N, C-alpha and C positions, 0 to 999 in steps of 0.2 A: 889712638890716631891723633896726630898733630894737626891743629887747625891752621895750616899754612895759608889758607885763603883769608883768614880773619883780619890781619892788618890792612890788606888792600881793600877789603870790603868796608871796614869801618872808616878808613881814610876817604874813600869815595863817598860814603854816606854822609859824613860830616861836612865835606866840601860842598856837596849838593844842597844839604840842608841850610848851610850858612848862606849860600848864594841865593837860594829861593827866598829866604827870610829878608835879605837885603833888597831884593827886587820888589817884593810886595808890600813891605811895611813902609808907611810914609815916614820920612825923616829917619830911615833906618840907620842905626849907629854902626859905624865901621869898627869891626873888631880890632882890638889892639894886636899888633903883630907878635906872634909867639916867639919867633926866632928859632934857630936850630936847637934841637934838644942837646943838652950837655950830659953825656953819660957820667955816672959816678965812677970812682976808681975801680969798683968791683965789676964794672961792665954792665950792670943792670940799670934800666931806666928809673928815673925818680918816681916815687909813688905819687899818684894823684891825691890831692886833698879830699878827705871824705866829705860828701855834701852834707850841709846842715839841714836837718829835718824841719820843715815848715808846717804850720797849722793851716789846713784848708779853710776857706771862707765859710762862715756860718749863716744861718737863716736871717740873722739881723741885717745882713747887707741887702736883702731883697724885700723886707717887710715895709709896707706902706710906700712903695715906689711903683710908679706906672712903667711897666716894661712893654716894649713894642717889638713885634717880630721884625728883624732887620732894621730896628730903630725907626720904623715908619708905618707899620701896619698892625691892626688889631690892638689888643691890650690885655695884659694879665697883671693882676695885683694881688698881693698876699697880706695876710694878717695873722697875728698870734691867735691860736685857739685855746680853749680851756685846757689846763694841764700841760701847757707849754708846747702844744702841737702846732701844726701849720695848716692854714686854710687858704683857699683861693676865694677872695671876696669879689673879684670882678674878672670876667673872661669874655672877650669879644674876639672873633676871628674873621678875617677877610678871605673871600674865596670867589667862586663863580657860580652862577645859577645852574642848577641841574638841568632844567628844561631849555635853557639858552646858554650853552657853553660860550665862554668869552665875555659874557655880561657879568659885571661885578656884583657881589652881594656881601653882606656882613651879618653874622649871627651873634647875638648876645646870649651866651650859654647860661649864665646865672641870672635867674629871674627872682629867686627867693633866698633860701638859706645858702650859706657858703659851702663850698665843696672841700671835703677833707683831702689832705695830701698825706698819703701813707709813707712812713719812712721805710726805705729799702736798704739801709746801710750805706757803705762806701765802696762799692765794687770796683771803682776806678779811681779811688783816692778822694773823690768829692762826694758830698751828701747827695743821695738820690732819693726821689719820692715818686710814688705812683699815684695817678689820678684816675678814678673809676667813673668815667662818663660813659654811659651805655652806648651812645652812638659814636664815641670817639675817645677811647681810653688811651692814655699816654703816660710817659714818665719824663722826669726832668732832673738834670744835675745842677747843683747850685754853684755858680761862679760869683766872684765879687761884684755885686750890683747887677747881676744878669743870670739868666737860666738858659740851658740848652735843652730843648724839648725833643724827644724821640717818640715817634709813632710808627708802629709796625703795620705793614699791610697797605691797603689802598687808602685814598683820601676818604674823609668822613662825610657821609651824606646826612644832612638834616632835612628830611623830605618835607616836613610841614612848613619849613621856612624856604624851601626850594633853594638850598644853599649847600655847596660842596666845598669843604675846606681841608687843609692839611696843616696841623699845628707845628709840624717839625721845623726846627731851625733855632737860630740864636735870637733870644729876646732880651733887649736891653733898653737903655735910655734913648730918647730921640737923638738922631744923628746930629742935630743942630744945637744940642744942649751943652756941648763942651766948650769952655772958653780957652783962650790962649794959654793960660797958666796950666790948666788940666792937660792940654795937648803936650806941653813940654814935660809934664810929669809922666805922661804915658811913654814918651820917647825914652826917658831915663829908665823907666821900669822895664821897657822892652829889652834893653841891654842886659839887665839883671835876670830877667826871665829866661832869655836865651842861654845865658851862662849857666844858670841853675839847671835848666833842662839838660844841657850837655853833660854837666857834672853827674846828674842822676843817671843818665844813660851810660856813661863810662863806668860808674860804680856798679850798675846792674849787670853789664856785660862781664866785668871782672868777677862778680860774684858767681856767675854761671860756670866759670872755669872751663872745662873741656866738654861741656854739654853742647855738642855741635848743633843739634836740632833747636835747642832753646835759644842759642845765640842767633841762628839764622832767623828765627821767628821774631825776636825783639828787634833785630836789625831791619827786617822787612817792615815792621810796624813803624819804626822811626823814619824810615825812608819815605813812607806814604803819608806821614803826618803833614808835611808842608802842603801837599796838594789837597788834602782833606781840609786843612785850615783855609786855603784859598777859596775852595768851593763854598765853605760855610760862611765866609765873610765877604765875598765879592759883591753881594747885593745889599750889604749893610749901608745905610744912608751916611754919606760923607766919610766912609771908611778910609778913603785915600787921604783925608785931611787929618783925622785923629787916630786911626789905627786901634780903636778900643776893642773891637771884636778879636782881632789877631792877637792882641796882648793877652786878653783873658783866656783864649784857647791855648796859647803857649804856656801860660801859668798852669792851666788845667792838665796839659800833657806832662808837665813836671811833677804834679801831684800823682798822676797815674804811674809814672816811673818810680816815684818814691814809694808808693803803695806796693808795687811789685817787688821792689827791693826788700821792704820790710817783711812781706809775706814769705819771700824766699829764705830770709834769715830765720824766721820762726820755724819754717819747715825743716831747715837743716839742723836747727837746735833740737827739735823734737826727735829727728832721726838719730842724732848723736846720743841723745839721752836714752832712747830705746835700745840702741846698740850697746851702750854701757851697761844697761840693766841686764841684757842678755849675757854679756861677758861675765858680769858679776855672778849671775845665777849659775853659769857653767863652771866657774871656778869654785863655787861653793859645793858642788856635787862631790861626793866621796869617791 
């Protein structure tokens, strides 16, 4: 079956993604005009350049830094553990009183020993860790100088402290901590991050070939990314000035696409190897 819908779908997706990025990112860079495509003499479109694989940020970018949810609330700080592990040395979360909803409260989770952060691999291209707090377990992905915390289920109740909190969200530097030089660097980096993300997306779609369901799935995910990014970053302090949150999430999306592309390549390689082994075995039979 020919994927006749695919060119129109991808064109619509990329146009919407670019427009959304330019509307929400402060100082968004205007993409350079691509101009009309020039077909080669054979009639086929020119091959897109293969995206360069980048290395995801490591734990060193978050160690000994105070990270705040939305750049303004609570605090989480990490340190190296024995054996090169990762620990949380400070964790405070803001919420509301259980007995008086709407009244602010704050809970300091760590009163003694640091809390271990368990490595969970790189399921989305970024380092992921799990944190086993009985009243409020969560996981987080490591971005450059920030973490994105995910907590499943309802908000966490710390009954003894009469405080209900939800750690989910983007934790990074205070929104007022970036100077003009850093803001300009972020603006430049955003252009590169958007271009890299698009290149990874194109490469992944091309690698899927005629797998209609897989193409629709990745296209749908990419279409939803812009709105997810906006929701995650809209409350980050002074985001409209520096765009730090949007930059990091865009970079993270690029790493997720890169990981999916690499995983697909390994899977196809294993399938090809297994098929070759079966063919060789069949040919060896008398």
